[in-house]
N, C-alpha and C positions, 0 to 999 in steps of 0.2 A: 823685769825684776823690781823696779821701783813700785810698781803696782802692788806687789806682794807685801810691801811694808805696811800698806793700808788695808789689806784684805782681812776680813773678819766682821764680826757684828759691829754695827754702828749705833751710836746713841741717838736718841730722839733729836729731831731738828731743833736747833737753838741751844742745845746743851754744850757747855764748855768742857765737860768731862773728857772727851777725846783729846783735847788740847793739853791736858795736864801732863801726861808723860813727855810730850814733845817739849813743852815749856820747861819742865824740870831738867830734862836731859840737855836742852839747849843752854840753860843757865850754867849747869855744871861743865859742859863742854867749853863754853866761852871763858869761864874762870880758869879751867885747866890750860886753855890756849894762852891766856894772859900770863899765867905763871911760867909756862914753858918759855915764852918769849923773854921774860925777865931773866930767867935762869941762863939762857943761852947768851944774852947780852952781857951778863956778869962773867961768863966763862970766856967768851970771845968778843970783847968790846970793840976791837978794831977790824973785824972781818970784812966790813964793807957790804956784805950781803945780808938781807933780812933772813937770818937763819931760823928765827922763830916761825916764819911763814913756811919755809921749806920743810922744817921738821914737823910742824903741825899737819901740813897737808900730806906728808909722807906717812906719819903715824896714823892720821885719820883715814887715809886710803887703805892702809893695811887693815885697820880695825873694821872698816865698813865691808871690805872683802871677806874678812874672817867671820864676822857676825852674819853676813848674808849667806855665806856657805853653810854655816851651822844652823841658822834659824829659819830661813825662808823655805817655803814649799810644804813641809809636812808637820810643823809644830814640834819637832824634836827639840831637845835641850831647853825645855821650858819656854818655848817661843810663842808666848801669848802675843796678841796684837799690841797690847800696851808695852810689853818689853821690846818688841821690834821698833815701835814708834819712839820709845825712850832712847834706845841705843843708836838706831840708824838715822832717823830724821832729827831727833833731838840732840844727843851728845855729839855724834859725828858732824851734824850740821853746824852746831855751835862751835865745835873744836876746829874744824877746817876753815880756811881763810881765803877763799877764792876772791872775794871782793877786795880784801886788802892786798892780795897778790896783784890784782889788776891795777890797783892804785900805785903800788910800788913799781911795777913794770912801767907804767906810764910816766912816773916821776923820772926814772932812769932815762927814758927816751926823750922827754922834754928837756932834761938837763944836758943832753948830748952824750950821756954815758952809754953809747950804743953797744960796746963790747960787754959791759956789765949787764945790760939789759938782755943781750943774746945769751950770755952765760947763765943768767938767772932763769930765763925761760927754758933753756935746754936742760939744765940741772933739775929744775922743778918737774918737768915732764918725765924725765927719766926716773926720778925718785918716786913720783906719785904712781905712775903706771907700774913700775916694778913692785911697789909696796902693795897695791891692790891685787896684783897677780899672785904675790907671795901669800897674802892673807887668804885669798880664795883657795889656793893650793893646800895650805895648812888646814883650813876649815874643812875642805873636802876629804882630806886624809883622816881627820878625826871622825867625821861622819861615817866614813867607810869602815872604821874599826868598831863602831858601836852598833 
């Protein structure tokens, strides 16, 4: 499936044009992730869990499943190569936070907060896998109706 994100005509070697949709999507995704984290910290300042990471990865997992189910394979729903790259590799890549998740999990382990680390890991996996499955299911239903 990841190969389908990049399928399509490619620009001449050395051209930066194919990177523009990914770069723009990544910048917007990173900004959206930052704002989401700030909002959740304001709502639940004493949660103890990095809710921004959990939410971003859950929403990002849903979005990537939804977009992939709608746009990959046959070019339906205006699925140009640039749009797929913008949304999947760019926005979802910039919005999701696996690297910060790894850092936060390691911090919990190194500081001896093993129960918090285990809860964070388990909750994250449940949210992310459930979200991508839900996104794929919804996207497939929409495709089937069109």
